All heavy atoms as an XYZ file, in Angstrom:
837
protein
N     -26.483      9.097     -4.940
C     -26.177      8.345     -3.725
C     -25.467      9.268     -2.729
O     -24.607     10.052     -3.107
C     -25.297      7.142     -4.074
C     -25.023      6.247     -2.870
S     -23.867      4.903     -3.189
C     -24.879      3.766     -4.088
N     -25.812      9.131     -1.489
C     -25.187      9.887     -0.415
C     -23.703      9.510     -0.324
O     -23.340      8.350     -0.500
C     -25.931      9.559      0.890
C     -25.274     10.162      2.093
O     -25.177     11.399      2.159
O     -24.849      9.391      2.977
N     -22.841     10.485     -0.044
C     -21.397     10.235     -0.032
C     -21.000      9.217      1.037
O     -20.106      8.397      0.823
C     -20.597     11.560      0.093
C     -19.113     11.315     -0.217
C     -20.767     12.188      1.452
C     -18.836     10.874     -1.624
N     -21.669      9.230      2.168
C     -21.370      8.253      3.217
C     -21.712      6.842      2.729
O     -20.973      5.885      2.983
C     -22.107      8.587      4.536
C     -21.626      9.938      5.097
C     -21.933      7.466      5.565
C     -20.146     10.013      5.456
N     -22.810      6.712      1.985
C     -23.174      5.409      1.406
C     -22.116      4.971      0.398
O     -21.769      3.790      0.332
C     -24.552      5.470      0.739
C     -25.691      5.584      1.732
C     -25.701      4.454      2.755
O     -25.562      3.270      2.369
O     -25.829      4.760      3.961
N     -21.599      5.906     -0.379
C     -20.537      5.598     -1.340
C     -19.299      5.083     -0.615
O     -18.700      4.081     -1.014
C     -20.177      6.857     -2.171
O     -21.345      7.282     -2.881
C     -19.055      6.579     -3.159
N     -18.916      5.770      0.453
C     -17.749      5.353      1.247
C     -17.973      3.952      1.814
O     -17.103      3.089      1.709
C     -17.460      6.382      2.364
C     -16.938      7.686      1.751
C     -16.481      5.823      3.391
C     -16.880      8.864      2.714
N     -19.149      3.729      2.405
C     -19.460      2.414      2.983
C     -19.368      1.321      1.912
O     -18.858      0.228      2.173
C     -20.860      2.414      3.596
C     -20.953      3.159      4.911
C     -22.386      3.098      5.423
C     -22.555      3.878      6.704
N     -23.960      3.895      7.150
N     -19.877      1.625      0.727
C     -19.866      0.665     -0.375
C     -18.425      0.369     -0.815
O     -18.072     -0.791     -1.040
C     -20.679      1.231     -1.546
C     -21.185      0.187     -2.490
C     -22.138      0.796     -3.497
O     -21.663      1.235     -4.560
O     -23.352      0.844     -3.212
N     -17.599      1.415     -0.922
C     -16.201      1.208     -1.312
C     -15.497      0.303     -0.307
O     -14.769     -0.612     -0.690
C     -15.460      2.551     -1.397
C     -15.874      3.407     -2.553
C     -15.261      4.800     -2.500
O     -14.861      5.293     -1.449
N     -15.195      5.437     -3.659
N     -15.702      0.571      0.963
C     -15.053     -0.210      2.020
C     -15.567     -1.648      2.011
O     -14.788     -2.593      2.138
C     -15.251      0.473      3.394
C     -14.465      1.792      3.421
C     -14.832     -0.445      4.536
C     -14.802      2.706      4.581
N     -16.863     -1.827      1.820
C     -17.456     -3.169      1.820
C     -17.043     -3.988      0.599
O     -16.881     -5.205      0.687
C     -18.982     -3.058      1.878
N     -16.856     -3.328     -0.532
C     -16.584     -4.033     -1.790
C     -15.110     -4.264     -2.076
O     -14.774     -4.872     -3.094
C     -17.223     -3.285     -2.963
C     -18.741     -3.341     -2.916
O     -19.315     -4.252     -2.327
N     -19.383     -2.369     -3.518
N     -14.220     -3.769     -1.229
C     -12.781     -3.926     -1.449
C     -12.136     -4.468     -0.181
O     -12.140     -3.802      0.849
C     -12.150     -2.584     -1.834
C     -12.642     -2.100     -3.179
O     -12.266     -2.626     -4.203
N     -13.525     -1.111     -3.164
N     -11.594     -5.668     -0.271
C     -10.993     -6.313      0.891
C      -9.875     -5.460      1.466
O      -9.769     -5.286      2.674
C     -10.461     -7.709      0.502
O     -11.524     -8.449     -0.094
C      -9.935     -8.460      1.707
N      -9.031     -4.924      0.577
C      -7.932     -4.050      0.988
C      -8.087     -2.753      0.204
O      -8.062     -2.756     -1.027
C      -6.551     -4.687      0.697
C      -5.425     -3.764      1.152
C      -6.431     -6.049      1.370
N      -8.281     -1.649      0.931
C      -8.560     -0.361      0.293
C      -7.711      0.723      0.939
O      -7.712      0.881      2.160
C     -10.051     -0.027      0.450
C     -10.523      1.311     -0.096
C     -10.282      1.434     -1.598
C     -12.001      1.512      0.208
N      -7.004      1.460      0.088
C      -6.167      2.553      0.557
C      -6.733      3.871      0.041
O      -6.848      4.066     -1.173
C      -4.725      2.362      0.054
C      -3.710      3.411      0.467
C      -3.526      3.449      1.979
C      -2.377      3.171     -0.232
N      -7.128      4.731      0.960
C      -7.513      6.099      0.602
C      -6.237      6.920      0.686
O      -5.578      6.948      1.730
C      -8.554      6.655      1.575
C      -9.934      6.073      1.391
C     -10.367      5.012      2.169
C     -10.810      6.591      0.439
C     -11.638      4.459      2.002
C     -12.085      6.062      0.269
C     -12.481      5.005      1.056
O     -13.750      4.473      0.880
N      -5.880      7.583     -0.420
C      -4.596      8.272     -0.462
C      -4.669      9.501     -1.361
O      -5.650      9.701     -2.072
C      -3.518      7.319     -0.978
C      -3.749      6.841     -2.406
S      -2.465      5.695     -3.003
C      -1.038      6.777     -3.082
N      -3.622     10.293     -1.318
C      -3.485     11.438     -2.209
C      -2.674     10.987     -3.410
O      -1.511     10.629     -3.285
C      -2.789     12.600     -1.497
C      -3.622     13.172     -0.361
C      -2.909     14.286      0.363
C      -3.789     14.834      1.480
N      -3.094     15.821      2.299
N      -3.330     10.948     -4.571
C      -2.697     10.460     -5.783
C      -2.982      8.979     -5.971
O      -3.980      8.459     -5.480
N      -2.082      8.310     -6.692
C      -2.217      6.878     -6.952
C      -0.947      6.171     -6.474
O       0.072      6.829     -6.252
C      -2.409      6.636     -8.455
O      -1.199      6.924     -9.140
N      -0.991      4.852     -6.338
C       0.211      4.137     -5.881
C       1.436      4.415     -6.761
O       2.551      4.480     -6.259
C      -0.203      2.672     -5.941
C      -1.681      2.701     -5.717
C      -2.148      3.947     -6.431
N       1.217      4.580     -8.061
C       2.339      4.843     -8.968
C       2.696      6.320     -9.080
O       3.762      6.661     -9.592
C       2.044      4.278    -10.358
C       1.946      2.769    -10.328
O       2.662      2.115     -9.580
N       1.050      2.218    -11.110
N       1.808      7.182     -8.609
C       2.067      8.626     -8.653
C       1.482      9.295     -7.410
O       0.545     10.086     -7.498
C       1.464      9.235     -9.924
N       2.028      8.966     -6.230
C       1.498      9.560     -4.997
C       1.750     11.062     -4.963
O       2.737     11.546     -5.519
C       2.264      8.828     -3.895
C       3.441      8.214     -4.545
C       3.134      8.058     -5.996
N       0.841     11.778     -4.302
C       0.916     13.238     -4.275
C       1.392     13.792     -2.933
O       1.375     14.998     -2.736
C      -0.445     13.833     -4.645
C      -0.889     13.493     -6.046
C       0.041     14.049     -7.109
O       0.337     15.234     -7.104
N       0.507     13.204     -7.995
N       1.796     12.923     -2.013
C       2.417     13.385     -0.770
C       3.278     12.265     -0.209
O       3.107     11.100     -0.573
C       1.381     13.866      0.252
S       0.600     12.582      1.235
N       4.197     12.614      0.652
C       5.130     11.647      1.199
C       4.462     10.553      2.008
O       4.859      9.388      1.948
N       3.444     10.919      2.776
C       2.744      9.924      3.593
C       2.026      8.909      2.708
O       2.056      7.712      2.973
C       1.749     10.592      4.551
C       2.408     11.444      5.590
C       2.297     12.824      5.547
C       3.163     10.873      6.606
C       2.920     13.622      6.505
C       3.783     11.651      7.568
C       3.660     13.036      7.513
N       1.392      9.400      1.635
C       0.712      8.493      0.710
C       1.727      7.616     -0.023
O       1.476      6.427     -0.262
C      -0.141      9.275     -0.293
O      -1.292      9.795      0.351
N       2.880      8.183     -0.374
C       3.927      7.401     -1.043
C       4.382      6.266     -0.143
O       4.494      5.106     -0.575
C       5.106      8.300     -1.406
N       4.629      6.575      1.117
C       5.082      5.574      2.079
C       4.015      4.496      2.273
O       4.322      3.300      2.287
C       5.410      6.264      3.399
C       6.059      5.377      4.413
C       6.678      6.238      5.495
N       6.447      5.603      6.779
C       6.346      6.232      7.912
N       6.427      7.548      7.953
N       6.158      5.590      9.034
N       2.779      4.923      2.421
C       1.679      3.978      2.624
C       1.542      3.038      1.430
O       1.411      1.821      1.591
C       0.372      4.729      2.861
N       1.575      3.588      0.225
C       1.432      2.772     -0.986
C       2.585      1.780     -1.097
O       2.373      0.606     -1.436
C       1.360      3.667     -2.222
N       3.802      2.210     -0.790
C       4.966      1.311     -0.849
C       4.799      0.144      0.114
O       5.083     -0.995     -0.227
C       6.252      2.075     -0.523
C       6.706      2.992     -1.634
C       7.875      3.886     -1.205
O       8.152      4.039     -0.020
N       8.537      4.478     -2.180
N       4.350      0.448      1.324
C       4.178     -0.586      2.343
C       3.114     -1.585      1.906
O       3.316     -2.802      2.002
C       3.829      0.059      3.710
C       3.318     -0.969      4.695
C       5.039      0.778      4.278
N       1.990     -1.096      1.406
C       0.912     -2.000      0.991
C       1.349     -2.820     -0.225
O       1.121     -4.028     -0.282
C      -0.400     -1.228      0.727
C      -1.489     -2.171      0.216
C      -0.884     -0.536      1.992
N       2.017     -2.189     -1.181
C       2.505     -2.920     -2.351
C       3.507     -3.998     -1.938
O       3.522     -5.096     -2.498
C       3.129     -1.975     -3.375
C       2.101     -1.172     -4.152
S       2.769     -0.258     -5.562
C       3.569      1.122     -4.765
N       4.333     -3.705     -0.944
C       5.342     -4.665     -0.474
C       4.708     -5.898      0.164
O       5.372     -6.930      0.290
C       6.295     -3.986      0.507
N       3.439     -5.810      0.532
C       2.745     -6.972      1.094
C       2.431     -8.004      0.006
O       2.111     -9.152      0.316
C       1.468     -6.536      1.812
S       1.806     -5.614      3.326
N       2.494     -7.589     -1.253
C       2.393     -8.524     -2.364
C       0.999     -8.975     -2.754
O       0.854     -9.940     -3.496
N      -0.023     -8.298     -2.272
C      -1.393     -8.662     -2.638
C      -2.051     -7.504     -3.391
O      -1.653     -6.353     -3.251
C      -2.213     -8.993     -1.384
C      -1.679    -10.132     -0.547
C      -1.777    -11.498     -1.203
O      -2.518    -11.646     -2.193
O      -1.108    -12.425     -0.717
N      -3.086     -7.862     -4.169
C      -3.829     -6.823     -4.880
C      -4.592     -5.962     -3.878
O      -5.060     -6.463     -2.858
C      -4.832     -7.439     -5.848
C      -4.197     -8.017     -7.082
C      -5.166     -8.559     -8.116
C      -6.629     -8.457     -7.810
N      -7.495     -9.115     -8.761
N      -4.686     -4.677     -4.180
C      -5.481     -3.787     -3.343
C      -6.082     -2.696     -4.203
O      -5.613     -2.418     -5.297
C      -4.628     -3.182     -2.211
C      -3.546     -2.232     -2.653
C      -3.760     -0.857     -2.620
C      -2.319     -2.707     -3.099
C      -2.758      0.022     -3.017
C      -1.318     -1.840     -3.498
C      -1.537     -0.471     -3.458
N      -7.140     -2.104     -3.689
C      -7.799     -0.990     -4.369
C      -7.355      0.307     -3.710
O      -6.887      0.308     -2.567
C      -9.316     -1.135     -4.265
N      -7.501      1.399     -4.444
C      -7.205      2.698     -3.854
C      -8.212      3.718     -4.362
O      -8.834      3.535     -5.406
C      -5.767      3.150     -4.173
C      -5.587      3.636     -5.587
C      -5.726      4.991     -5.898
C      -5.317      2.751     -6.611
C      -5.591      5.436     -7.202
C      -5.183      3.180     -7.909
C      -5.320      4.530     -8.210
O      -5.197      4.970     -9.497
N      -8.361      4.775     -3.583
C      -9.187      5.914     -3.976
C      -8.320      7.149     -3.828
O      -7.743      7.392     -2.765
C     -10.452      6.042     -3.100
C     -11.208      7.325     -3.418
C     -11.344      4.823     -3.269
N      -8.205      7.919     -4.914
C      -7.462      9.174     -4.896
C      -8.392     10.254     -4.341
O      -9.323     10.685     -5.013
C      -7.001      9.523     -6.311
C      -6.246     10.842     -6.389
O      -6.107     11.537     -5.359
O      -5.797     11.188     -7.498
N      -8.139     10.670     -3.109
C      -9.026     11.646     -2.480
C      -8.907     13.029     -3.103
O      -9.798     13.856     -2.953
C      -8.807     11.718     -0.955
C      -7.377     12.139     -0.635
C      -9.185     10.400     -0.299
C      -7.201     12.710      0.742
N      -7.813     13.295     -3.821
C      -7.670     14.589     -4.504
C      -8.649     14.684     -5.668
O      -9.093     15.772     -6.028
C      -6.227     14.786     -4.990
C      -5.165     14.801     -3.890
C      -3.774     14.922     -4.506
C      -5.410     15.918     -2.890
N      -8.989     13.528     -6.249
C      -9.964     13.483     -7.346
C     -11.401     13.369     -6.820
O     -12.341     13.440     -7.597
C      -9.670     12.293     -8.266
C      -8.308     12.321     -8.911
C      -8.144     13.471     -9.885
O      -9.061     13.782    -10.635
N      -6.989     14.110     -9.865
N     -11.528     13.151     -5.523
C     -12.836     12.937     -4.900
C     -12.983     13.844     -3.672
O     -12.910     13.369     -2.536
C     -12.976     11.470     -4.488
C     -12.944     10.530     -5.672
O     -13.959     10.327     -6.313
N     -11.782      9.974     -5.966
N     -13.191     15.152     -3.876
C     -13.232     16.083     -2.746
C     -14.321     15.778     -1.718
O     -14.134     16.040     -0.529
C     -13.438     17.450     -3.389
C     -13.754     17.201     -4.820
C     -13.322     15.817     -5.164
N     -15.425     15.192     -2.156
C     -16.488     14.853     -1.189
C     -16.022     13.742     -0.250
O     -16.321     13.762      0.946
C     -17.763     14.422     -1.909
C     -18.617     15.577     -2.384
C     -19.991     15.083     -2.770
O     -20.829     14.928     -1.855
O     -20.212     14.845     -3.967
N     -15.316     12.771     -0.797
C     -14.770     11.702      0.050
C     -13.721     12.290      0.977
O     -13.700     11.998      2.176
C     -14.196     10.556     -0.809
C     -15.354      9.822     -1.495
C     -13.360      9.589      0.047
C     -14.942      8.765     -2.473
N     -12.873     13.155      0.443
C     -11.829     13.785      1.256
C     -12.450     14.541      2.434
O     -11.918     14.524      3.544
C     -11.008     14.736      0.386
C      -9.848     15.355      1.109
C      -9.060     16.262      0.194
N      -7.847     16.727      0.842
C      -6.977     17.523      0.264
N      -7.155     17.920     -0.980
N      -5.906     17.911      0.916
N     -13.574     15.182      2.200
C     -14.225     15.973      3.244
C     -14.975     15.109      4.257
O     -15.036     15.450      5.439
C     -15.191     16.977      2.607
N     -15.542     13.990      3.813
C     -16.435     13.208      4.672
C     -15.826     11.961      5.292
O     -16.285     11.527      6.352
C     -17.697     12.821      3.882
C     -18.590     14.009      3.664
O     -19.332     14.396      4.552
N     -18.509     14.627      2.488
N     -14.817     11.372      4.671
C     -14.243     10.145      5.227
C     -13.672     10.335      6.633
O     -13.890      9.478      7.486
C     -13.177      9.560      4.289
C     -12.563      8.240      4.747
C     -13.623      7.145      4.885
C     -11.465      7.809      3.800
N     -12.975     11.446      6.926
C     -12.468     11.598      8.303
C     -13.571     11.550      9.365
O     -13.363     10.989     10.439
C     -11.772     12.964      8.273
C     -11.348     13.114      6.852
C     -12.474     12.495      6.050
N     -14.731     12.091      9.060
C     -15.846     12.043     10.009
C     -16.367     10.609     10.139
O     -16.604     10.132     11.246
C     -16.988     12.956      9.546
C     -16.651     14.428      9.584
C     -17.794     15.253      9.021
C     -17.211     16.369      8.178
N     -18.093     16.857      7.155
N     -16.521      9.942      9.011
C     -17.024      8.563      9.024
C     -16.060      7.641      9.767
O     -16.466      6.820     10.580
C     -17.241      8.069      7.588
C     -17.608      6.611      7.519
C     -18.894      6.196      7.849
C     -16.670      5.651      7.153
C     -19.235      4.849      7.817
C     -17.009      4.309      7.121
C     -18.287      3.910      7.446
O     -18.623      2.582      7.425
N     -14.770      7.784      9.481
C     -13.755      6.891     10.049
C     -13.351      7.285     11.467
O     -12.724      6.503     12.163
C     -12.517      6.904      9.158
N     -13.683      8.504     11.840
C     -13.203      9.053     13.106
C     -11.666      9.041     13.127
O     -11.039      8.698     14.118
C     -13.795      8.303     14.300
C     -13.684      9.117     15.583
O     -13.580     10.339     15.545
N     -13.700      8.444     16.709
N     -11.099      9.366     11.972
C      -9.643      9.407     11.771
C      -9.372     10.628     10.904
O      -9.813     10.686      9.764
C      -9.186      8.126     11.056
C      -7.707      7.960     11.022
C      -6.874      8.357     10.018
C      -6.878      7.351     12.008
N      -5.580      8.023     10.322
C      -5.560      7.403     11.542
C      -7.134      6.765     13.246
C      -4.495      6.892     12.268
C      -6.069      6.258     13.959
C      -4.770      6.326     13.469
N      -8.646     11.624     11.414
C      -8.594     12.921     10.752
C      -7.693     13.042      9.515
O      -7.827     13.983      8.755
C      -8.078     13.852     11.852
C      -7.247     12.955     12.722
C      -7.933     11.610     12.686
N      -6.784     12.101      9.325
C      -5.761     12.304      8.294
C      -5.806     11.245      7.203
O      -6.458     10.210      7.327
C      -4.353     12.288      8.934
O      -4.170     11.026      9.594
C      -4.179     13.418      9.933
N      -5.064     11.516      6.140
C      -4.866     10.583      5.034
C      -3.375     10.329      4.925
O      -2.582     11.202      5.264
C      -5.388     11.189      3.728
C      -6.884     11.348      3.726
C      -7.456     12.565      4.018
C      -7.703     10.271      3.461
C      -8.842     12.715      4.047
C      -9.085     10.403      3.486
C      -9.651     11.627      3.773
N      -2.991      9.165      4.449
C      -3.798      8.072      3.930
C      -4.493      7.277      5.033
O      -4.158      7.426      6.203
C      -2.759      7.186      3.219
C      -1.493      7.454      3.961
C      -1.549      8.903      4.376
N      -5.448      6.460      4.595
C      -6.148      5.538      5.487
C      -6.193      4.173      4.820
O      -6.581      4.065      3.658
C      -7.597      5.989      5.733
C      -7.739      7.225      6.562
C      -9.199      7.556      6.861
O     -10.095      6.732      6.706
N      -9.437      8.788      7.285
N      -5.807      3.148      5.562
C      -5.873      1.787      5.051
C      -7.026      1.053      5.732
O      -7.122      1.056      6.961
C      -4.563      1.041      5.329
C      -4.536     -0.430      4.895
C      -4.672     -0.561      3.376
C      -3.274     -1.119      5.381
N      -7.865      0.427      4.911
C      -8.987     -0.369      5.400
C      -8.789     -1.805      4.936
O      -8.499     -2.044      3.759
C     -10.307      0.172      4.833
C     -10.660      1.520      5.359
C     -10.113      2.725      5.000
C     -11.637      1.813      6.352
N     -10.698      3.733      5.719
C     -11.639      3.206      6.554
C     -12.516      1.022      7.096
C     -12.482      3.832      7.471
C     -13.363      1.649      7.997
C     -13.342      3.035      8.176
N      -8.919     -2.757      5.861
C      -8.806     -4.176      5.539
C     -10.014     -4.883      6.137
O     -10.286     -4.747      7.331
C      -7.490     -4.773      6.092
C      -7.422     -6.272      5.810
C      -6.277     -4.066      5.496
N     -10.734     -5.605      5.286
C     -11.948     -6.317      5.725
C     -12.931     -5.388      6.426
O     -13.530     -5.754      7.439
C     -11.604     -7.489      6.653
C     -11.315     -8.748      5.872
O     -11.678     -8.876      4.715
N     -10.643     -9.677      6.524
N     -13.080     -4.177      5.927
C     -14.051     -3.248      6.480
C     -13.614     -2.548      7.748
O     -14.376     -1.783      8.326
N     -12.384     -2.801      8.197
C     -11.876     -2.194      9.428
C     -10.749     -1.224      9.113
O      -9.858     -1.542      8.318
C     -11.328     -3.280     10.368
C     -12.342     -4.307     10.810
C     -13.339     -3.762     11.819
O     -12.945     -2.952     12.676
O     -14.526     -4.156     11.737
N     -10.769     -0.078      9.765
C      -9.692      0.889      9.602
C      -8.445      0.371     10.307
O      -8.476      0.070     11.499
C     -10.099      2.248     10.193
C      -9.029      3.331     10.181
C      -8.632      3.705      8.759
C      -9.519      4.561     10.928
N      -7.351      0.258      9.557
C      -6.070     -0.151     10.136
C      -5.360      1.074     10.688
O      -4.842      1.061     11.793
C      -5.187     -0.871      9.089
C      -3.801     -1.161      9.637
C      -5.874     -2.151      8.613
N      -5.331      2.162      9.894
C      -4.702      3.393     10.338
C      -4.007      4.115      9.203
O      -4.230      3.821      8.035
N      -3.144      5.052      9.589
C      -2.409      5.865      8.631
C      -1.030      5.299      8.350
O      -0.693      4.184      8.747
N      -0.190      6.094      7.689
C       1.097      5.590      7.210
C       2.037      5.174      8.339
O       2.757      4.183      8.207
C       1.770      6.612      6.286
O       2.036      7.808      6.971
N       2.045      5.885      9.465
C       2.923      5.498     10.575
C       2.538      4.134     11.134
O       3.401      3.286     11.383
C       2.887      6.538     11.701
C       3.551      7.847     11.317
O       4.265      7.870     10.287
O       3.361      8.845     12.035
N       1.248      3.927     11.328
C       0.761      2.651     11.855
C       1.038      1.535     10.846
O       1.489      0.449     11.214
C      -0.742      2.732     12.207
C      -0.923      3.661     13.415
C      -1.330      1.349     12.471
C      -2.351      4.016     13.727
N       0.793      1.815      9.562
C       1.057      0.813      8.530
C       2.525      0.410      8.536
O       2.846     -0.783      8.491
C       0.699      1.359      7.141
C      -0.766      1.419      6.857
S      -1.041      2.004      5.178
C      -1.715      3.611      5.524
N       3.424      1.400      8.598
C       4.862      1.115      8.582
C       5.270      0.302      9.812
O       6.054     -0.645      9.707
C       5.656      2.417      8.500
N       4.717      0.656     10.949
C       5.029     -0.052     12.192
C       4.569     -1.511     12.121
O       5.315     -2.432     12.477
C       4.342      0.671     13.354
C       4.779      0.227     14.722
C       4.086      1.061     15.795
O       4.256      2.299     15.809
O       3.360      0.452     16.607
N       3.347     -1.721     11.645
C       2.819     -3.086     11.509
C       3.620     -3.881     10.485
O       3.864     -5.076     10.661
C       1.341     -3.054     11.115
C       0.366     -2.563     12.185
C      -1.034     -2.408     11.605
C       0.354     -3.489     13.388
N       4.043     -3.204      9.415
C       4.830     -3.867      8.376
C       6.176     -4.333      8.937
O       6.614     -5.457      8.686
C       5.039     -2.925      7.180
C       5.764     -3.580      6.042
C       5.065     -4.361      5.128
C       7.123     -3.419      5.875
C       5.731     -4.972      4.065
C       7.800     -4.029      4.823
C       7.097     -4.814      3.920
N       6.826     -3.457      9.701
C       8.125     -3.798     10.282
C       8.032     -5.009     11.205
O       8.969     -5.796     11.308
C       8.709     -2.598     11.035
C       9.227     -1.517     10.110
C       9.527     -0.206     10.827
O       9.715     -0.212     12.058
O       9.561      0.828     10.136
N       6.896     -5.161     11.873
C       6.681     -6.310     12.769
C       6.238     -7.561     11.998
O       6.123     -8.630     12.589
C       5.596     -5.981     13.802
C       5.960     -4.916     14.793
C       4.768     -4.695     15.714
C       4.973     -3.556     16.668
N       3.748     -3.308     17.447
N       5.930     -7.402     10.716
C       5.430     -8.521      9.920
C       3.933     -8.741     10.058
O       3.381     -9.674      9.476
N       3.267     -7.872     10.808
C       1.836     -8.055     11.068
C       0.961     -7.602      9.904
O      -0.073     -8.221      9.631
C       1.440     -7.301     12.339
C       2.068     -7.876     13.591
C       1.799     -7.054     14.842
O       0.861     -6.231     14.832
O       2.535     -7.237     15.827
N       1.367     -6.539      9.219
C       0.544     -6.024      8.111
C       0.488     -7.035      6.972
O      -0.579     -7.279      6.406
C       1.074     -4.677      7.617
C       0.185     -3.986      6.587
C      -1.151     -3.591      7.197
C       0.877     -2.750      6.013
N       1.631     -7.637      6.642
C       1.679     -8.630      5.577
C       0.696     -9.761      5.882
O      -0.061    -10.195      5.009
C       3.096     -9.219      5.427
C       4.152     -8.215      5.054
C       4.834     -7.564      6.256
O       4.183     -7.157      7.213
N       6.152     -7.430      6.190
N       0.710    -10.235      7.117
C      -0.159    -11.344      7.518
C      -1.630    -10.929      7.483
O      -2.474    -11.671      6.991
C       0.227    -11.826      8.922
C      -0.207    -13.230      9.214
C       0.372    -14.244      8.232
O       1.565    -14.273      7.977
N      -0.481    -15.066      7.659
N      -1.920     -9.735      7.988
C      -3.290     -9.223      7.996
C      -3.845     -9.152      6.570
O      -4.951     -9.635      6.293
C      -3.327     -7.831      8.647
C      -4.669     -7.114      8.650
C      -5.632     -7.786      9.628
C      -4.490     -5.655      9.015
N      -3.066     -8.565      5.663
C      -3.524     -8.401      4.275
C      -3.618     -9.752      3.576
O      -4.614    -10.038      2.906
C      -2.612     -7.409      3.524
C      -2.874     -5.989      4.057
C      -2.837     -7.486      2.022
C      -1.973     -4.910      3.484
N      -2.612    -10.594      3.751
C      -2.621    -11.921      3.124
C      -3.842    -12.714      3.580
O      -4.557    -13.296      2.763
C      -1.334    -12.666      3.471
C      -1.225    -14.023      2.840
C       0.090    -14.691      3.228
C       0.139    -16.097      2.688
N       1.268    -16.844      3.222
N      -4.092    -12.750      4.874
C      -5.240    -13.494      5.405
C      -6.550    -12.946      4.867
O      -7.451    -13.703      4.515
C      -5.241    -13.451      6.934
C      -4.124    -14.270      7.544
O      -3.475    -15.072      6.874
N      -3.878    -14.057      8.828
N      -6.663    -11.628      4.810
C      -7.906    -10.998      4.327
C      -8.152    -11.331      2.864
O      -9.274    -11.710      2.473
C      -7.826     -9.484      4.518
N      -7.124    -11.230      2.040
C      -7.275    -11.474      0.600
C      -7.587    -12.938      0.334
O      -8.484    -13.255     -0.442
C      -5.992    -11.022     -0.152
C      -6.010    -11.516     -1.587
C      -5.871     -9.508     -0.110
N      -6.884    -13.840      1.001
C      -7.107    -15.267      0.746
C      -8.435    -15.755      1.318
O      -9.053    -16.650      0.747
C      -5.903    -16.076      1.232
C      -4.691    -15.792      0.413
N      -4.499    -16.322     -0.842
C      -3.640    -14.972      0.632
C      -3.359    -15.852     -1.345
N      -2.825    -15.024     -0.468
N      -8.875    -15.144      2.391
C     -10.199    -15.455      2.938
C     -11.288    -14.997      1.955
O     -12.252    -15.686      1.723
C     -10.366    -14.754      4.294
C     -11.675    -15.049      4.987
C     -11.720    -14.325      6.322
C     -13.120    -14.273      6.863
N     -13.250    -13.380      7.987
N     -11.089    -13.817      1.359
C     -12.058    -13.280      0.394
C     -12.119    -14.133     -0.861
O     -13.171    -14.284     -1.473
C     -11.707    -11.835      0.046
N     -10.975    -14.700     -1.258
C     -10.913    -15.527     -2.466
C     -11.497    -16.920     -2.253
O     -11.865    -17.594     -3.209
C      -9.454    -15.677     -2.943
C      -8.918    -14.381     -3.542
O      -9.735    -13.490     -3.861
O      -7.689    -14.268     -3.692
N     -11.551    -17.346     -0.999
C     -11.985    -18.735     -0.708
C     -13.467    -18.935     -0.939
O     -14.251    -18.063     -0.958
C     -11.642    -19.057      0.748
């Protein structure tokens, strides 16, 4: 399967998806650690992809997303942004609502 098709499939099949360096329990950079903490604090289940274990995704996702850096949070197939944007939305209470609505809509 083409790597872009794999990325599209991951995004389509996971309501909340975090592309990061490492895993939520063992992040491999400060930005990924912050992003994982913020998403976990929203209290809903989410999927993640460790881009360090997936070099093809690491190389191709920035082109697909038109977003050059990691981590990247995707909700309902839409790119939310990186760790700064996630933290900002979380502080406003918007990220929690976005993720909660997406997860409960998917479960309905």
